[in-house]
N, C-alpha and C positions, 0 to 999 in steps of 0.2 A: 323772735324767740327761736332758738334751735336746740336740738337735743344731742348730747354726747352719748357714747355707748361703750360698753365693755362686756366681756364674757365672764361670768362667775361660775366656776366649776368646783367650788368648795363644798357644795352640798350633794345630796344623792342625785338630784336632777340639775344638770347645767342650765343656766338661764342667760338670756340677753338682758342686760340692765341698762336702761336709758335714764338719763338725768337732764334736768334743765332748770331754769330759773323762772319765777313768776307763778301765776295761778296754776293749780293742778289741772292737767288735761282731762277731758271727759272720757277718752278712750285711747288705748294703745294696742295694736294687734299685729300679728304676723299672718299674712294672707298668702297661702300657697294653693297649688292646684288640688291637692287631696287632703289638706288639713289647714285648720285655722286655730290660732292661739290668741286668747284674750289676756292682756296683761293685768296685773294687780297694781293699782296706783296708790301712792302715798304722797303727802306733802301738805303744808299749812299755808301756802300762799307766797312764800319767799322762794323756796325751791321745791322740786318734785322729783319723784323716782317712779319708774315703771319697770316691773319685773315680769319678763315673758319667758316662762319655762320652755326649754327646747324639747318638749315632749307633749304628747296629746293622747287622750283616751277617746275611743269611738265605740258606740254601741255598748256602753257599760263594760267595756273591756278594760284590761290593765293599762296603766300609764306607760307608754312606750316612746322611745326617741322619735323625733320627727322623721317622716319619709324624706329621702334625698330629693333635692330640687331647690328651686328658688322661692324665697318668701319676701314679699314686699312688706317693708316696715312702715306702718301707717300710724301716725300720732295725730289725734284731733284735739285742738285746743278747746278751752272752755267756751269760747265764742263760736266754735264750729269750724274755724279755719285750720288748715293742715299745718303741722309743725315740721319743718325740715329736719331730717336726721343727718346732721352734718358731721359724720364720723366715719372713720375707716378702721376696721379691725383686720389685721393680718391673719393669715390662716392659723387657726387654733385647733389643736387636737384635744379631745376629751375622751374618756373611756367609751362613750357611746356614739359619738359622731365627730365630724370635722367641719368647722365653719369658717366663713370669711364674710365680712361686711364691706360693701362699697356701693356708693350711689343709692343708698337707701334700700338695697336688696341684700338679704342674708342668703348666702349660698351654703347649702347643707349637703354633706357628702358622708359616705360610710367611714368608720374610724379605721382606715387602713393607712399605714405609714406610706407617704408619697414615694419612698424609696422602692416600694414593691409594686407601684402602679405601672411602671413602664414595661414594655415587652421584655426587656432584659431582666428586670426584677422578677416578673412572673416566671420566666424561663428558669431562673435560678431556684425559685421555690419548687417548681415542678421537678427539677433534677434532684433536689434535696430529698423530696418525699417519695418519688418514684423509685429511687435507688437506695432507700433507707434499709439498713440491715435489720433483722429481727422478724418476729412473727406478726400476725395480724391481731387486731383487737376484736373481742367479742362484741361487735357494735354494728349498727346499721346506719348508713348515710342516706338520708331522705332528701329528695329534691322534687319540688312541684312547680311547674311552669317557670323554670329557670330561676327559682328562688324568689319570685315576685310575691308569692304567698305560700302558706303551708296548708294545703288543701287536697282535695280530690282523693284518688285511690291511695296514694302514699299516706295521707293523714288517717284514713280509716284503718289501714294496715298498722300504722303506729299505735292507734288506740287499742287494737286487739293484742298486738305484741306486748304492749305495756301491761296488759291485764294478765296474760298467760306466761310471760317470760320477763318479769320485772328486772332481772339481773342484766339484761342486755342494754348497753348504752345506746341512746338514740340521738344522732346528730341531725340537725336540719340546716341545709344550705339556704341562706337568705341573702337578698341583695343589700339589705341593711337591717339594723336592729329595730326598725319600725314594724317588721313582720312578726306577728304573734305566732309562736310555736306551741305545740301541745305541752301540757304540764309534764314536768320532769325531763323534757328534751333539752338539748344543748344547741343554741343557735351558733352557726359559724358563718361569718360574712364571706361571701364569694371573693376569692382572690387573696384572702388573708393567709398568713402562715397556718393558722388553726384550720382553715378550710382545706388547704392542700394536705395537711396531715390527716384530717378525718377522712377525706376521700381516698387517700392512699393507704390507710391502715384498717378501715372498716371491712369486716368479712363480707358484708352484704350491702349492695347499693340498690335502693328502691327509687326509681325515677319514673316520671310520667311524660318525658319528652327527651329530646336529644341531650347527650352529655356535653356536646359543644366543645369545650376546651379539651385539649389533648388528654386522653386518658390512657395511661399505661397500666394495664392490668397486672397486679402482682399475683404470684402463685397462690391459689386458694380463694381469691376474690370472686364473687358472683354478682352479676347484674340482673335484677328483675325489672323488666320494662313493663309498667302497668298500662301505658298509654293513657289517653285522656278523653276517649269517646269513641263510640261506634261511628264509622265514617259514612256520611252521605256524600261529601265532596271528595273529589279525587286527591290522592296524596302521594308523596314520595315518587316512586318510579312511574306512577300512573298520571302525574300532573301533565296538563297539556304542553306539547312542545318538547322535543328531545333535546336535552342539554347534557352532554357527556360529563361535564364537571359536576353537575347536580347528581347524576346517576352514580358517579364514583363516590361522592360524599355520602349518599344513601347507603351504598354497600359497605363503606368503611364504618358507618355508624351502626348498622344492624349487626355487624360482626362483633361489636362490643357487648351485645346482649346475650345472656345465657338462657333466659326464660322470658316469654312474652305472655301477658295476661289479656284475655279477650272477654268481652261482656256476653257474647253469644256466638254460635257457630258461623253466622254470617260475618261477624267481625273477624273471626279467626281466618276465614278464607281470604278476605280482603287484605288483612295485614300481612299474612304470609307472602302473598304475591307482591304487594306494594313495596315490601322491604326485603324481598328475596330471603325470607326467613323460613327456609323450606325443611331443614333437617333437625332443627332444635325444637324443644318442647313449647307448646302453647297451652296454657291452662285456661280452659273455658269454664270459669267459675262464677260468672256474673261479676258485677262491679262492686267492690267493697264500699265505694263512696255512696252507693244507693241503699245500704243497709238501714240508714236512718229513715228512709222513706217508709219503712215498715215498722218503725218504732211506735211506742205508745204515747209519746209526749205530745204529738200533734202540733208541734211548733210553739207551744206556750212560752217557753223560755226565750225563743228567738223573737217572738212578737214583743215580749217585754223589753228585750234589749234594743229593739228598733223603735220602741215607743208606739206600737200599733195596738189598738184596742182589740179585744177578743171578738167583737162583732163586726169589725171592719172587713170589707171585701178587699182582697189584695190581688193585684195583677202584676206579675213579674214580666218585665220586658228584657230579654236576653238575646241580643243579636250576636252573630259571629263577627270576626274581623274580616277586613278586606285587604287583599294583597296590594292594592293600589293606594292605600291610605293608612296613616298611623292611628288616627283617633276613631272613636266609635261612629258608626253611621248615624246621621242626624235627620233622616227623612221623617221621623216620627216626633211629634210634639208631645212629650209626656205630660206636661201641665194641662194641655187641652184634653188629652185622653182621660186624665183624672177627673177633670170637670165634667166631661161628657158622660162618663160611666159611673161617677160617684165613688170610684174605688181609690184606694191608695196604690200608687204606681211605683214599684221598685224598678230602678234602672240598673242593670248589671252588664257592663261592658266586658268584652273578652279580656283575658289576662294580658294580651298583647297591648291593650289600650290603657293599662293601669298607669304606666310611667308617663307617656306623652299626653294623656287625656286630662280633662278637668271635670270635676263633679257637676252633674246636672242639678238644676235647682228649679223650684216652682211649688205652688200650693199643692199639698197632698202628693208631692214627689219626693222620693228618697233615693239618692244615688248610693248603691251598695256594691259598686265595682270593686272597692277595696275591702269589702267584708271578707272575713277569713275563709269561709267555706260555702261554696255554692249550694251544697246539698241541704244545708239548713234553710236556705231560701226557698228551695223546692218544697219543703215541708210546709212552710208558711203560705206559699202562694195558693190562691183558690183557682187561678188560671194562669197559663203561661202563654206569652207572645214571643215568638222567635222567628227566625228566617231559615238559615241553613245550618244552625249550630247543632252539634251532637247532643246538646241538652235535650233535644226532642226524644231521644232514645231512652233517656233517664226519667224524664218527667212522666212518661206514660206508665211507668211502674206504679205511680200513685193512683191511677184510675181517674185523675182529674182532667178537665178539658184543656185542650191545647189549640192555639190559634196561630196562623202563620201570616206575617206581614213581610211581603217580599216585593217591594216596588222595583227592584233591579233584577228580577228573576232571570230574564233573558240574557242580560249582560253577564251576570255571575255564572250562569250555567254554560254559556256558549263562548265566553271570552276569558273569564278569570280562572275558574277551577274545573267546572264540569261535575256531573253527578254520577254515582254508581247505579242509581235507578231513578225512575220517573217520579219525582216528588208530587207533581200535580195529580198523578193517577193513584198514588198510595197514601197521601198525607192523611193522618188520622184526625184532622180538623180542618176548618175552613181556611182556604188560602186566599188572602186579600192582597191588593196592590195599592190601595189608597187608605188614608186614615179614616175616611168616612165609612168605607166598607168594614174596616176593622171594628170601629165603634158599633156598627150595626150587629156584627157577629157576636161581640161581647155582651150583647143584650141577653144572650142565652146563659143561664146559670150553670147548666150542665153540658154534657156532650150533645151537640146537635143531633137530632134524630137521623139525619142523613149520613152521619159518620159513625154511628154505633157499631155497625158490622166491621167497618174499616179499622176502627180503634181496637176491636177484639182481635182481628187478624194481626194487627201490628204487634200487640202485646204477646201473642203466641209466638211470633217470629223473633222478637228482640228481648223480651223481659222474663222468660221462663226461669232464668237462674237468679233474677233479682228478688230473692225471697227473704232478705234480711240476715242471711248467714254467710254471705260471700267472704267477708273478712275472716271468719272462723275457718273456712275451708282453705283460704290462701295461706294463713299463718300456720295452720296444721301442716300443710305441705312444706312450708319453709323449714319448720322444725323437723319434720320427717326426713327431709333431704339433708339435714345437718348443716344448713347454710349458717345458722347461728346456734348456740347452745342456750338452754333455759337458764 
């Protein structure tokens, strides 16, 4: 028995439709790195049909197109044997994605006309919108982590801007339409004509990382660089080893920014020097993304979305990325940690690991790498485990305990990136190098007594402006400066 296949895009949600003869299979699934789709099966013993929507909903969120990537098509017959999917579907464009099926693998890509994907096609779009006559739109172009999600400081600024200036159009740069954007915002897929137009005509750009693609500033456009964390690890011009090409790229990038946002005075000093951002304004207003850490919700809604009980202890494991690997570091066994501590373990890989990585699985383990916003997870977490991630500077605004798991400390500090200060001497929580040490440290429900003073000193240095009103201050300055109109 084999299955044939076709794409049905006649309804609101495109679907892969499989058909075959004989008894109805027991299951049909699309199995990808970050999403899985279970098909609905029909048939009365002579023929059968499986319909697999090319969309998924996670964490009680909206139904969105599948993330780009490869999905293995698995059909299991009634007797448990695999059913070959002996079909080929040439590249098919729908309004929400582009698909192709061969050798039992469904390839999913963003809905961009292939004519625009080449370097020549992108250059033509860039010229069209960089040199377009006419004025700018009263709009903001948001981008977070290169469009891999809609989160961080840009999302918090979006939320406040929508509240106080609802007439401003809000565009969000996304890698594909699987990225959930805030209510009322307009997603634009990177590299599409709509993306180039929005970036070229919005009066204000709010980004938290490099602009990357060539950006030709039109008269009147302003770039607010919010960045994405107070730095522990060395960055930009301060990275180990002098590379003239890297230095030139850093200088070209920082000259695109008009304003830089810093969480605290320490971050301001580092970022000014690391990016040679010496004569333009830096707003030291705290991080808008941390406003929710001071909210009254207490994470109730997020716990419900994740399916976590109100009385469950939650440990969030959020390591940073490594310059010498694509996927998340795997020195920690989250399932074993959950079993040994009795906690629910949330695994949050760095944004750079969303596309190449695969979800972690295990009893009482939930991979939240693709969850829309990290800040919501910090509210839910009873304790944070990290290594060298800047999330350490955000989580301490909650007053909850933090633990460090750094098995490669010497390698990371001395060979990969280097630090701006001695983490061992100043860490506001226990620094462990083995999982056994970490498990023992997590036996403490609160801040260990030996770290209470360090924790207080840390908060005084890094979190004084994280008071729940940073987004209000930043948006007030945006409007006062006339970057956009109400």
